C-alpha positions as a Markdown table, in Angstrom:
| # | Residue | x | y | z |
|---|---|---|---|---|
| 1 | Met | 80.3 | 267.2 | 212.9 |
| 2 | Arg | 80.1 | 263.9 | 214.7 |
| 3 | Leu | 79.5 | 260.8 | 212.7 |
| 4 | Phe | 77.3 | 258.1 | 214.2 |
| 5 | Arg | 79.1 | 254.8 | 214.6 |
| 6 | Gly | 77.0 | 251.7 | 215.3 |
| 7 | Pro | 78.2 | 249.2 | 217.9 |
| 8 | Arg | 80.8 | 246.8 | 216.5 |
| 9 | Ser | 80.8 | 243.1 | 216.8 |
| 10 | Ile | 82.1 | 241.8 | 220.1 |
| 11 | Arg | 83.9 | 239.0 | 218.2 |
| 12 | Arg | 85.5 | 241.5 | 215.9 |
| 13 | Arg | 86.5 | 243.9 | 218.7 |
| 14 | Leu | 88.0 | 241.1 | 220.8 |
| 15 | Thr | 89.8 | 239.6 | 217.7 |
| 16 | Leu | 91.3 | 243.0 | 216.8 |
| 17 | Gln | 92.4 | 243.7 | 220.4 |
| 18 | Leu | 94.1 | 240.3 | 220.5 |
| 19 | Leu | 95.7 | 240.8 | 217.1 |
| 20 | Thr | 97.0 | 244.2 | 218.1 |
| 21 | Gly | 98.5 | 242.7 | 221.3 |
| 22 | Ala | 100.0 | 239.9 | 219.2 |
| 23 | Ala | 101.5 | 242.4 | 216.8 |
| 24 | Val | 103.0 | 244.4 | 219.6 |
| 25 | Met | 104.4 | 241.2 | 221.2 |
| 26 | Thr | 105.8 | 240.1 | 217.9 |
| 27 | Val | 107.7 | 243.4 | 217.4 |
| 28 | Ile | 109.0 | 243.3 | 220.9 |
| 29 | Leu | 110.1 | 239.7 | 220.5 |
| 30 | Phe | 111.8 | 240.5 | 217.2 |
| 31 | Phe | 113.9 | 243.3 | 218.7 |
| 32 | Ile | 114.7 | 241.3 | 221.8 |
| 33 | Val | 115.9 | 238.3 | 219.9 |
| 34 | Tyr | 117.7 | 240.4 | 217.3 |
| 35 | Thr | 119.4 | 242.6 | 219.9 |
| 36 | Phe | 120.4 | 239.6 | 222.0 |
| 37 | Ala | 121.8 | 237.7 | 218.9 |
| 38 | Arg | 123.7 | 240.8 | 217.8 |
| 39 | Asp | 125.2 | 241.3 | 221.3 |
| 40 | Ile | 126.2 | 237.6 | 221.5 |
| 41 | Gly | 127.8 | 237.8 | 218.1 |
| 42 | Ala | 129.8 | 240.9 | 219.0 |
| 43 | Glu | 130.8 | 239.4 | 222.3 |
| 44 | Ser | 132.0 | 236.3 | 220.6 |
| 45 | Gln | 134.1 | 238.3 | 218.2 |
| 46 | Asp | 135.5 | 240.4 | 221.0 |
| 47 | Arg | 136.5 | 237.4 | 223.0 |
| 48 | Ile | 138.4 | 235.9 | 219.9 |
| 49 | Leu | 140.1 | 239.2 | 219.3 |
| 50 | Ala | 141.1 | 239.5 | 222.9 |
| 51 | Ala | 142.4 | 235.9 | 222.9 |
| 52 | Ser | 144.4 | 236.6 | 219.7 |
| 53 | Ala | 145.9 | 239.8 | 221.3 |
| 54 | Ala | 146.7 | 237.9 | 224.5 |
| 55 | Ser | 148.4 | 235.0 | 222.6 |
| 56 | Ile | 150.6 | 237.6 | 220.9 |
| 57 | Leu | 151.4 | 239.3 | 224.2 |
| 58 | Asp | 152.3 | 235.9 | 225.6 |
| 59 | Ala | 154.8 | 235.4 | 222.8 |
| 60 | Thr | 156.5 | 238.8 | 223.5 |
| 61 | Ser | 159.7 | 238.5 | 225.5 |
| 62 | Val | 162.9 | 240.5 | 226.3 |
| 63 | Gln | 166.1 | 239.1 | 224.9 |
| 64 | Ser | 169.5 | 240.9 | 225.2 |
| 65 | Gly | 167.8 | 244.1 | 226.3 |
| 66 | Glu | 165.4 | 244.1 | 223.4 |
| 67 | Val | 161.8 | 243.3 | 222.9 |
| 68 | Arg | 161.3 | 240.3 | 220.7 |
| 69 | Val | 157.9 | 239.3 | 219.3 |
| 70 | Asp | 157.4 | 235.8 | 217.9 |
| 71 | Ile | 153.8 | 235.9 | 216.6 |
| 72 | Pro | 152.3 | 232.5 | 217.0 |
| 73 | Tyr | 150.4 | 231.0 | 214.1 |
| 74 | Ser | 147.4 | 230.3 | 216.3 |
| 75 | Ala | 147.0 | 234.0 | 217.0 |
| 76 | Phe | 145.5 | 234.5 | 213.5 |
| 77 | Thr | 144.1 | 231.1 | 212.7 |
| 78 | Met | 141.6 | 231.5 | 215.5 |
| 79 | Leu | 140.2 | 234.4 | 213.5 |
| 80 | Asp | 139.7 | 232.4 | 210.4 |
| 81 | Asn | 136.1 | 232.1 | 209.1 |
| 82 | Ala | 134.1 | 231.3 | 206.0 |
| 83 | Asn | 133.9 | 234.9 | 204.9 |
| 84 | Asp | 137.7 | 235.4 | 204.9 |
| 85 | Asp | 137.6 | 238.5 | 206.9 |
| 86 | Arg | 140.8 | 240.6 | 206.8 |
| 87 | Val | 142.9 | 240.7 | 209.9 |
| 88 | Phe | 145.1 | 243.6 | 211.0 |
| 89 | Tyr | 147.5 | 243.9 | 213.9 |
| 90 | Arg | 149.9 | 246.4 | 215.5 |
| 91 | Ile | 152.4 | 246.0 | 218.3 |
| 92 | Thr | 153.7 | 249.1 | 220.1 |
| 93 | Gln | 156.2 | 249.8 | 222.8 |
| 94 | Asp | 155.3 | 252.9 | 224.8 |
| 95 | Gly | 153.3 | 254.1 | 221.8 |
| 96 | Glu | 156.0 | 253.5 | 219.3 |
| 97 | Gly | 155.3 | 250.9 | 216.6 |
| 98 | Leu | 157.3 | 247.8 | 216.6 |
| 99 | Thr | 155.6 | 245.8 | 213.9 |
| 100 | Gly | 152.3 | 245.6 | 212.0 |
| 101 | Tyr | 150.2 | 248.4 | 210.5 |
| 102 | Asp | 151.4 | 251.7 | 212.0 |
| 103 | Asp | 148.2 | 253.5 | 211.2 |
| 104 | Leu | 145.9 | 250.9 | 212.8 |
| 105 | Pro | 144.0 | 252.8 | 215.5 |
| 106 | Ala | 144.1 | 251.3 | 219.0 |
| 107 | Ala | 141.0 | 250.7 | 221.1 |
| 108 | Arg | 140.6 | 253.4 | 223.8 |
| 109 | Gln | 141.8 | 251.9 | 227.1 |
| 110 | Gly | 139.1 | 252.2 | 229.7 |
| 111 | Gly | 140.7 | 250.2 | 232.5 |
| 112 | Thr | 142.3 | 246.9 | 233.2 |
| 113 | Gly | 142.0 | 244.1 | 230.7 |
| 114 | Ala | 141.5 | 244.3 | 227.0 |
| 115 | Ala | 139.7 | 247.2 | 225.4 |
| 116 | Phe | 137.4 | 247.0 | 222.4 |
| 117 | Asp | 136.3 | 249.5 | 219.8 |
| 118 | Thr | 134.8 | 249.8 | 216.4 |
| 119 | Val | 136.9 | 251.9 | 214.1 |
| 120 | Ser | 137.2 | 252.9 | 210.4 |
| 121 | Phe | 140.4 | 251.8 | 208.8 |
| 122 | Arg | 141.3 | 252.2 | 205.1 |
| 123 | Gly | 137.7 | 252.5 | 204.2 |
| 124 | Glu | 136.5 | 249.4 | 206.2 |
| 125 | Glu | 134.8 | 249.0 | 209.5 |
| 126 | Leu | 137.0 | 247.0 | 211.9 |
| 127 | Arg | 136.4 | 245.7 | 215.3 |
| 128 | Val | 139.6 | 246.0 | 217.3 |
| 129 | Ala | 140.8 | 244.7 | 220.6 |
| 130 | Thr | 143.8 | 246.2 | 222.4 |
| 131 | Ala | 145.7 | 244.4 | 225.2 |
| 132 | Ser | 148.8 | 245.6 | 227.0 |
| 133 | Arg | 151.3 | 244.5 | 229.6 |
| 134 | Arg | 154.4 | 245.9 | 231.2 |
| 135 | Leu | 157.9 | 244.5 | 230.6 |
| 136 | Ser | 161.2 | 245.4 | 232.0 |
| 137 | Val | 163.9 | 246.3 | 229.4 |
| 138 | Gly | 167.3 | 247.2 | 230.7 |
| 139 | Gly | 165.8 | 247.7 | 234.2 |
| 140 | Gln | 163.2 | 250.2 | 232.8 |
| 141 | Pro | 159.5 | 249.4 | 232.6 |
| 142 | Val | 158.0 | 249.6 | 229.2 |
| 143 | Arg | 154.4 | 249.1 | 228.0 |
| 144 | Ile | 153.8 | 246.7 | 225.2 |
| 145 | Ala | 150.4 | 247.1 | 223.5 |
| 146 | Val | 149.0 | 244.7 | 221.0 |
| 147 | Thr | 146.0 | 245.7 | 218.8 |
| 148 | Val | 144.3 | 243.2 | 216.6 |
| 149 | Gly | 141.5 | 244.2 | 214.2 |
| 150 | Gln | 139.1 | 242.2 | 212.0 |
| 151 | Thr | 136.6 | 243.2 | 209.4 |
| 152 | Arg | 132.9 | 242.5 | 210.2 |
| 153 | Asp | 131.7 | 240.7 | 207.1 |
| 154 | Ala | 131.3 | 237.4 | 209.0 |
| 155 | Gln | 129.4 | 239.0 | 211.7 |
| 156 | Ala | 127.2 | 240.9 | 209.3 |
| 157 | Asp | 126.4 | 237.6 | 207.5 |
| 158 | Val | 125.5 | 236.0 | 210.8 |
| 159 | Leu | 123.3 | 238.9 | 211.7 |
| 160 | Ala | 121.6 | 238.7 | 208.3 |
| 161 | Arg | 120.8 | 235.0 | 208.9 |
| 162 | Ile | 119.7 | 235.8 | 212.4 |
| 163 | Leu | 117.5 | 238.6 | 211.0 |
| 164 | Arg | 115.9 | 236.2 | 208.6 |
| 165 | Met | 115.3 | 233.5 | 211.2 |
| 166 | Thr | 114.0 | 236.1 | 213.7 |
| 167 | Thr | 111.6 | 237.5 | 211.0 |
| 168 | Ile | 110.4 | 233.9 | 210.2 |
| 169 | Leu | 110.0 | 233.3 | 214.0 |
| 170 | Gly | 108.1 | 236.6 | 214.5 |
| 171 | Leu | 105.8 | 235.9 | 211.6 |
| 172 | Ser | 105.1 | 232.4 | 212.8 |
| 173 | Phe | 104.4 | 233.7 | 216.3 |
| 174 | Phe | 102.1 | 236.3 | 214.9 |
| 175 | Ala | 100.3 | 233.8 | 212.7 |
| 176 | Ala | 99.8 | 231.4 | 215.6 |
| 177 | Ser | 98.6 | 234.4 | 217.8 |
| 178 | Ala | 96.2 | 235.5 | 215.1 |
| 179 | Leu | 94.7 | 232.0 | 214.9 |
| 180 | Leu | 94.4 | 231.9 | 218.7 |
| 181 | Ala | 92.8 | 235.4 | 218.6 |
| 182 | Val | 90.2 | 234.3 | 216.0 |
| 183 | Leu | 89.5 | 231.1 | 218.0 |
| 184 | Ala | 89.2 | 233.2 | 221.2 |
| 185 | Gly | 86.8 | 235.7 | 219.5 |
| 186 | Gln | 84.8 | 232.8 | 218.1 |
| 187 | Ser | 84.6 | 231.2 | 221.5 |
| 188 | Ala | 83.3 | 234.4 | 223.1 |
| 189 | Ala | 80.8 | 234.9 | 220.3 |
| 190 | Asn | 79.7 | 231.3 | 220.6 |
| 191 | Ser | 78.8 | 231.9 | 224.3 |
| 192 | Leu | 76.5 | 234.8 | 223.2 |
| 193 | Ser | 75.1 | 232.7 | 220.3 |
| 194 | Arg | 74.2 | 229.9 | 222.7 |
| 195 | Leu | 72.5 | 232.3 | 225.0 |
| 196 | Ala | 70.6 | 233.9 | 222.0 |
| 197 | Gly | 69.7 | 230.5 | 220.7 |
| 198 | Ser | 68.3 | 229.3 | 224.0 |
| 199 | Val | 66.1 | 232.4 | 224.1 |
| 200 | Ser | 65.1 | 232.6 | 220.4 |
| 201 | Arg | 64.1 | 228.9 | 220.3 |
| 202 | Arg | 61.4 | 229.6 | 222.9 |
| 203 | Gly | 57.8 | 230.2 | 222.0 |
| 204 | Pro | 56.3 | 233.6 | 222.9 |
| 205 | Gln | 54.5 | 231.9 | 225.8 |
| 206 | Asp | 57.7 | 230.4 | 227.4 |
| 207 | Leu | 58.6 | 232.7 | 230.2 |
| 208 | Arg | 60.8 | 230.3 | 232.2 |
| 209 | Pro | 64.2 | 231.6 | 233.5 |
| 210 | Val | 67.2 | 231.2 | 231.2 |
| 211 | Val | 69.5 | 228.4 | 232.4 |
| 212 | Ala | 72.0 | 228.3 | 229.5 |
| 213 | Glu | 75.6 | 227.6 | 230.3 |
| 214 | Val | 77.5 | 230.9 | 229.9 |
| 215 | Pro | 80.9 | 232.2 | 231.1 |
| 216 | Arg | 81.1 | 233.9 | 234.5 |
| 217 | Glu | 81.3 | 237.4 | 232.9 |
| 218 | Met | 77.9 | 236.9 | 231.2 |
| 219 | Arg | 76.1 | 235.7 | 234.3 |
| 220 | Pro | 75.0 | 239.2 | 235.3 |
| 221 | Leu | 73.5 | 239.6 | 231.9 |
| 222 | Val | 71.6 | 236.3 | 232.3 |
| 223 | Ala | 70.5 | 237.3 | 235.8 |
| 224 | Ser | 69.2 | 240.6 | 234.5 |
| 225 | Leu | 67.4 | 238.8 | 231.6 |
| 226 | Asn | 65.8 | 236.4 | 234.1 |
| 227 | Ser | 64.7 | 239.4 | 236.2 |
| 228 | Leu | 63.1 | 241.0 | 233.2 |
| 229 | Ile | 61.3 | 237.8 | 232.3 |
| 230 | Ala | 60.0 | 237.5 | 235.8 |
| 231 | Arg | 58.7 | 241.1 | 235.7 |
| 232 | Leu | 57.2 | 240.5 | 232.3 |
| 233 | Ser | 55.4 | 237.3 | 233.5 |
| 234 | Gly | 54.0 | 239.2 | 236.5 |
| 235 | Ala | 52.8 | 242.1 | 234.2 |
| 236 | Leu | 51.1 | 239.6 | 231.9 |
| 237 | Asn | 49.4 | 237.9 | 234.8 |
| 238 | Arg | 48.2 | 241.2 | 236.1 |
| 239 | Thr | 47.0 | 242.2 | 232.6 |
| 240 | Glu | 45.0 | 239.0 | 232.3 |
| 241 | Asp | 43.4 | 239.5 | 235.7 |
| 242 | Phe | 42.6 | 243.1 | 234.7 |
| 243 | Ile | 40.9 | 242.0 | 231.4 |
| 244 | Ala | 38.8 | 239.4 | 233.2 |
| 245 | Glu | 37.7 | 241.9 | 235.9 |
| 246 | Ala | 37.0 | 244.5 | 233.2 |
| 247 | Ala | 34.9 | 242.1 | 231.2 |
| 248 | His | 32.8 | 241.4 | 234.3 |
| 249 | Arg | 32.5 | 245.1 | 235.3 |
| 250 | Val | 31.6 | 246.2 | 231.7 |
| 251 | Arg | 29.0 | 243.5 | 230.9 |
| 252 | Thr | 27.2 | 243.6 | 234.3 |
| 253 | Pro | 26.2 | 247.3 | 234.2 |
| 254 | Leu | 25.2 | 247.1 | 230.5 |
| 255 | Ala | 23.0 | 244.1 | 231.2 |
| 256 | Thr | 21.4 | 246.0 | 234.1 |
| 257 | Val | 20.7 | 249.0 | 232.0 |
| 258 | Arg | 19.2 | 246.8 | 229.2 |
| 259 | Ala | 16.9 | 245.1 | 231.7 |
| 260 | His | 15.7 | 248.5 | 233.0 |
| 261 | Ala | 15.2 | 249.7 | 229.4 |
| 262 | Glu | 13.1 | 246.6 | 228.6 |
| 263 | Asn | 10.9 | 247.1 | 231.7 |
| 264 | Thr | 10.4 | 250.7 | 230.8 |
| 265 | Leu | 9.5 | 249.8 | 227.3 |
| 266 | Arg | 6.6 | 247.6 | 228.6 |
| 267 | Arg | 5.2 | 250.6 | 230.5 |
| 268 | Val | 5.5 | 253.2 | 227.8 |
| 269 | Asp | 2.5 | 253.8 | 225.6 |
| 270 | Lys | 3.6 | 256.6 | 223.2 |
| 271 | Glu | 5.0 | 255.1 | 220.0 |
| 272 | Glu | 7.8 | 257.7 | 219.7 |
| 273 | Asn | 9.0 | 256.9 | 223.2 |
| 274 | Arg | 8.8 | 253.2 | 222.5 |
| 275 | Ala | 10.9 | 253.7 | 219.4 |
| 276 | Ala | 13.5 | 255.7 | 221.3 |
| 277 | Leu | 13.7 | 252.9 | 223.9 |
| 278 | Arg | 14.1 | 250.3 | 221.3 |
| 279 | Glu | 16.9 | 252.3 | 219.8 |
| 280 | Met | 18.4 | 252.5 | 223.3 |
| 281 | Ile | 18.2 | 248.8 | 223.7 |
| 282 | Arg | 19.7 | 248.2 | 220.3 |
| 283 | Ala | 22.6 | 250.6 | 221.2 |
| 284 | Ile | 23.1 | 248.8 | 224.5 |
| 285 | Asp | 23.2 | 245.5 | 222.8 |
| 286 | Glu | 25.7 | 246.7 | 220.3 |
| 287 | Ser | 27.9 | 248.3 | 223.0 |
| 288 | Ser | 27.7 | 245.2 | 225.2 |
| 289 | Arg | 28.6 | 242.9 | 222.4 |
| 290 | Ala | 31.4 | 245.2 | 221.1 |
| 291 | Ala | 32.9 | 245.7 | 224.6 |
| 292 | Gly | 32.6 | 242.0 | 225.3 |
| 293 | Gln | 34.2 | 240.9 | 222.1 |
| 294 | Leu | 37.0 | 243.6 | 222.5 |
| 295 | Leu | 37.8 | 242.2 | 225.9 |
| 296 | Asp | 37.5 | 238.6 | 224.6 |
| 297 | His | 39.9 | 239.5 | 221.8 |
| 298 | Ala | 42.4 | 241.0 | 224.3 |
| 299 | Met | 42.1 | 237.9 | 226.4 |
| 300 | Val | 42.7 | 235.7 | 223.4 |
| 301 | Ser | 45.7 | 237.7 | 222.2 |
| 302 | Leu | 47.2 | 237.6 | 225.7 |
| 303 | Arg | 46.7 | 233.9 | 226.4 |
| 304 | Ala | 47.8 | 232.9 | 222.9 |
| 305 | Asp | 51.2 | 234.5 | 223.6 |
| 306 | Gln | 51.6 | 232.4 | 226.7 |
| 307 | Leu | 49.7 | 229.3 | 225.8 |
| 308 | Glu | 49.3 | 226.7 | 228.5 |
| 309 | Leu | 48.5 | 223.4 | 226.9 |
| 310 | Ser | 46.6 | 220.7 | 228.7 |
| 311 | Pro | 44.3 | 217.8 | 227.5 |
| 312 | Val | 40.9 | 219.1 | 226.5 |
| 313 | Asp | 37.9 | 216.9 | 225.8 |
| 314 | Leu | 36.5 | 218.8 | 222.9 |
| 315 | Gly | 33.2 | 216.9 | 222.8 |
| 316 | Ala | 32.5 | 217.8 | 226.4 |
| 317 | Leu | 33.5 | 221.4 | 226.0 |
| 318 | Val | 31.2 | 221.9 | 222.9 |
| 319 | Ala | 28.3 | 220.1 | 224.5 |
| 320 | Asp | 28.5 | 222.4 | 227.6 |
| 321 | Leu | 28.5 | 225.5 | 225.3 |
| 322 | Val | 25.5 | 224.1 | 223.3 |
| 323 | Asp | 23.6 | 223.5 | 226.6 |
| 324 | Arg | 24.3 | 227.1 | 227.7 |
| 325 | Leu | 23.2 | 228.6 | 224.4 |
| 326 | Arg | 20.1 | 226.4 | 223.9 |
| 327 | Pro | 17.8 | 228.8 | 225.9 |
| 328 | Val | 18.9 | 231.7 | 223.6 |
| 329 | Ala | 18.2 | 229.5 | 220.5 |
| 330 | Glu | 14.7 | 228.6 | 222.0 |
| 331 | Leu | 13.8 | 232.3 | 222.3 |
| 332 | Lys | 14.2 | 232.5 | 218.5 |
| 333 | Asp | 12.5 | 229.1 | 218.0 |
| 334 | Met | 15.7 | 227.7 | 216.7 |
| 335 | Asp | 16.7 | 224.0 | 216.9 |
| 336 | Leu | 20.3 | 223.8 | 218.2 |
| 337 | Arg | 21.4 | 220.3 | 217.4 |
| 338 | Phe | 24.7 | 218.7 | 218.4 |
| 339 | Arg | 26.3 | 215.4 | 217.4 |
| 340 | Ala | 29.8 | 214.4 | 218.4 |
| 341 | Gln | 32.2 | 211.5 | 218.0 |
| 342 | Glu | 33.4 | 210.4 | 221.4 |
| 343 | Gly | 36.9 | 210.4 | 222.6 |
| 344 | Leu | 38.3 | 213.4 | 220.7 |
| 345 | Glu | 40.9 | 215.1 | 222.8 |
| 346 | Val | 43.2 | 217.9 | 221.8 |
| 347 | Met | 46.1 | 219.6 | 223.6 |
| 348 | Gly | 45.2 | 223.2 | 224.1 |
| 349 | Asp | 43.9 | 226.1 | 226.3 |
| 350 | Ala | 40.3 | 225.2 | 227.2 |
| 351 | Ile | 39.4 | 228.9 | 227.8 |
| 352 | Leu | 40.6 | 230.0 | 224.4 |
| 353 | Ile | 38.9 | 227.1 | 222.6 |
| 354 | Gln | 35.7 | 227.7 | 224.4 |
| 355 | Asn | 35.9 | 231.4 | 223.5 |
| 356 | Ala | 36.4 | 230.6 | 219.8 |
| 357 | Val | 33.5 | 228.1 | 219.7 |
| 358 | Arg | 31.2 | 230.5 | 221.5 |
| 359 | Asn | 31.8 | 233.3 | 219.1 |
| 360 | Ile | 31.1 | 231.0 | 216.1 |
| 361 | Leu | 27.8 | 229.8 | 217.8 |
| 362 | Asp | 26.9 | 233.4 | 218.6 |
| 363 | Asn | 27.3 | 234.3 | 214.9 |
| 364 | Ala | 25.1 | 231.4 | 213.9 |
| 365 | Leu | 22.4 | 232.4 | 216.4 |
| 366 | Lys | 22.6 | 236.0 | 215.4 |
| 367 | Tyr | 22.4 | 235.7 | 211.6 |
| 368 | Ala | 20.2 | 232.6 | 211.2 |
| 369 | Pro | 16.4 | 233.2 | 210.9 |
| 370 | Ser | 13.9 | 232.1 | 213.5 |
| 371 | Glu | 12.5 | 228.6 | 213.4 |
| 372 | Ser | 15.6 | 227.3 | 211.6 |
| 373 | Pro | 18.0 | 224.5 | 212.6 |
| 374 | Ile | 21.6 | 225.0 | 213.6 |
| 375 | Asp | 23.7 | 221.8 | 213.2 |
| 376 | Val | 26.8 | 221.4 | 215.3 |
| 377 | Thr | 28.9 | 218.3 | 214.6 |
| 378 | Leu | 32.3 | 217.1 | 215.8 |
| 379 | Asp | 34.2 | 214.4 | 213.9 |
| 380 | Glu | 37.7 | 213.1 | 213.2 |
| 381 | Ala | 39.4 | 213.7 | 209.9 |
| 382 | Asp | 43.0 | 213.2 | 208.9 |
| 383 | Gly | 44.2 | 213.1 | 212.5 |
| 384 | Lys | 42.3 | 216.3 | 213.4 |
| 385 | Ala | 39.2 | 217.1 | 215.4 |
| 386 | Val | 36.9 | 219.0 | 213.1 |
| 387 | Leu | 34.0 | 221.1 | 214.5 |
| 388 | Thr | 31.4 | 222.1 | 211.9 |
| 389 | Ile | 28.7 | 224.6 | 212.5 |
| 390 | Arg | 26.0 | 225.0 | 209.8 |
| 391 | Asp | 23.1 | 227.5 | 209.8 |
| 392 | Gln | 20.5 | 228.6 | 207.3 |
| 393 | Gly | 21.1 | 232.3 | 207.6 |
| 394 | Ile | 22.2 | 234.9 | 205.2 |
| 395 | Gly | 25.7 | 233.3 | 204.7 |
| 396 | Phe | 28.8 | 235.0 | 203.6 |
| 397 | Pro | 29.1 | 237.5 | 200.7 |
| 398 | Asp | 30.1 | 236.1 | 197.4 |
| 399 | Glu | 33.2 | 238.3 | 197.2 |
| 400 | Gly | 35.7 | 239.1 | 200.0 |
| 401 | Ala | 34.7 | 236.3 | 202.4 |
| 402 | Glu | 38.4 | 235.4 | 203.0 |
| 403 | Lys | 38.9 | 238.9 | 204.5 |
| 404 | Leu | 36.2 | 238.4 | 207.2 |
| 405 | Thr | 38.7 | 237.0 | 209.7 |
| 406 | Gly | 40.5 | 240.4 | 209.9 |
| 407 | Arg | 39.8 | 242.7 | 212.8 |
| 408 | Phe | 36.5 | 244.6 | 212.6 |
| 409 | Ala | 35.8 | 243.2 | 209.1 |
| 410 | Arg | 32.1 | 242.6 | 208.3 |
| 411 | Gly | 30.3 | 241.5 | 205.2 |
| 412 | Gln | 28.2 | 244.0 | 203.2 |
| 413 | Asn | 25.2 | 241.8 | 203.7 |
| 414 | Val | 25.0 | 242.2 | 207.5 |
| 415 | Ser | 25.0 | 246.0 | 207.7 |
| 416 | Gly | 21.7 | 246.0 | 209.6 |
| 417 | Val | 22.7 | 243.4 | 212.2 |
| 418 | Ile | 24.5 | 244.3 | 215.4 |
| 419 | Gly | 28.2 | 243.1 | 215.4 |
| 420 | Ser | 31.7 | 244.1 | 216.1 |
| 421 | Gly | 33.6 | 242.2 | 213.4 |
| 422 | Leu | 35.7 | 240.3 | 215.9 |
| 423 | Gly | 34.0 | 237.0 | 216.2 |
| 424 | Leu | 35.7 | 235.3 | 213.3 |
| 425 | Thr | 39.0 | 237.1 | 214.2 |
| 426 | Ile | 39.0 | 235.5 | 217.7 |
| 427 | Ala | 38.2 | 232.1 | 216.3 |
| 428 | Asp | 40.9 | 232.3 | 213.7 |
| 429 | Glu | 43.6 | 233.5 | 216.2 |
| 430 | Val | 42.7 | 230.7 | 218.5 |
| 431 | Ala | 42.9 | 228.1 | 215.7 |
| 432 | Arg | 46.3 | 229.3 | 214.6 |
| 433 | Ala | 47.6 | 229.4 | 218.2 |
| 434 | His | 46.8 | 225.7 | 218.4 |
| 435 | His | 48.2 | 224.9 | 215.0 |
| 436 | Gly | 44.7 | 224.4 | 213.7 |
| 437 | Arg | 42.6 | 226.1 | 211.0 |
| 438 | Leu | 39.4 | 228.1 | 210.6 |
| 439 | Ser | 37.6 | 227.8 | 207.3 |
| 440 | Ile | 34.4 | 229.6 | 206.2 |
| 441 | Ala | 32.1 | 229.0 | 203.3 |
| 442 | Asn | 28.5 | 229.0 | 202.3 |
| 443 | Asn | 26.4 | 225.8 | 202.3 |
| 444 | Glu | 26.4 | 223.9 | 199.0 |
| 445 | Gly | 23.0 | 223.9 | 197.4 |
| 446 | Gly | 21.2 | 225.9 | 200.0 |
| 447 | Pro | 21.2 | 229.1 | 202.2 |
| 448 | Gly | 23.4 | 229.6 | 205.2 |
| 449 | Ala | 27.0 | 229.5 | 206.3 |
| 450 | Cys | 29.3 | 226.6 | 207.1 |
| 451 | Val | 32.2 | 227.3 | 209.5 |
| 452 | Arg | 34.8 | 224.6 | 210.3 |
| 453 | Leu | 37.2 | 224.8 | 213.2 |
| 454 | Ser | 39.9 | 222.0 | 213.2 |
| 455 | Phe | 42.5 | 221.1 | 215.9 |
| 456 | Pro | 45.3 | 218.5 | 215.9 |
| 457 | Leu | 44.3 | 215.5 | 218.0 |
| 458 | Arg | 46.3 | 214.8 | 221.1 |
């Protein structure tokens, strides 16, 4: 059974790899230093033992046909140390003992020069050195061998101190390496954090290429990210063009069908046929409005995610919309009145703001009764441009009015009126995209609805 393991942190992985490498290097360094120090200590002791044996050999002479040995004091003083190691010696002539410890083992001769060996002698470990030379005694050559041995307490003590120092050195090296590993892991993670920060700080509409400073190894990632952003930007532009084209192609045929249905209605005399045609016209109106608002909502959602801000003269924009809708109001004998404070500019997307205002005005024209006024005013309040639209229609329901900005939400008092439930949704999303606010309420002391749309001034 395989257990799923999620991806580990890059910083943790890099830190662990560096720490593992530091631990391995610490162990290797420890053994190298310890082995080198041990070999140097052993070599130093061997040299002293060899010098002691050589000084004894130098003091060996032949007098009156006999070998005489006058052991110099310096031969043993050079072996003195703080640990008072015991020193043993043995001098032989052709293998026969002349003086010293007869049972002291000699080092195995391996060639010219002194020979060295580690032996066990009387329950102690000795390091011995054996040096020899030939002398002539009575015209016959003889081999004089001198073996000098010393216990290894001093060397063991030195090695113990070296071991402690090497351990301290190794731990210090590992601690420094661990600190550098953590810093290296943090540095690598910081590069990713800077990249993530430069992307996360962007708004949803910001599709510029990423230009954050990153290490060379991360440049392919940034290049791939920029390529993805470019493809996403192109896809969004194509989607926007598609929505605009779809809106045109959906509304135009429906308007043509409605015109033909109205012409046919004028020529039909039978009441049942006229009723059927009126239902057809009603269905066409409902379908046209629903399709139009669905496309409008898609356009608003798309453009709100990639909002392009520019100065917008809100008074001129609303005045143009009022002029366009005034013929519709006159068909219902409505008085569409507009009053605006001059010079109110906001930073925003003119198409989205126009879409929001048009949907609010459409609602007022749809729900207000004939021969009633609709007042549209634009004023400044608390550093904001506030657009207020009042009608004398059926207003909002007493309960649940705050939910009417949700998608496809409609009040219970408008069940007989054609609508999609997206008009206030579009206006609310546009307001929030511009850091503004949509508020809805009934008129105080009278019938009708009051809708306010506010935007921060430029």
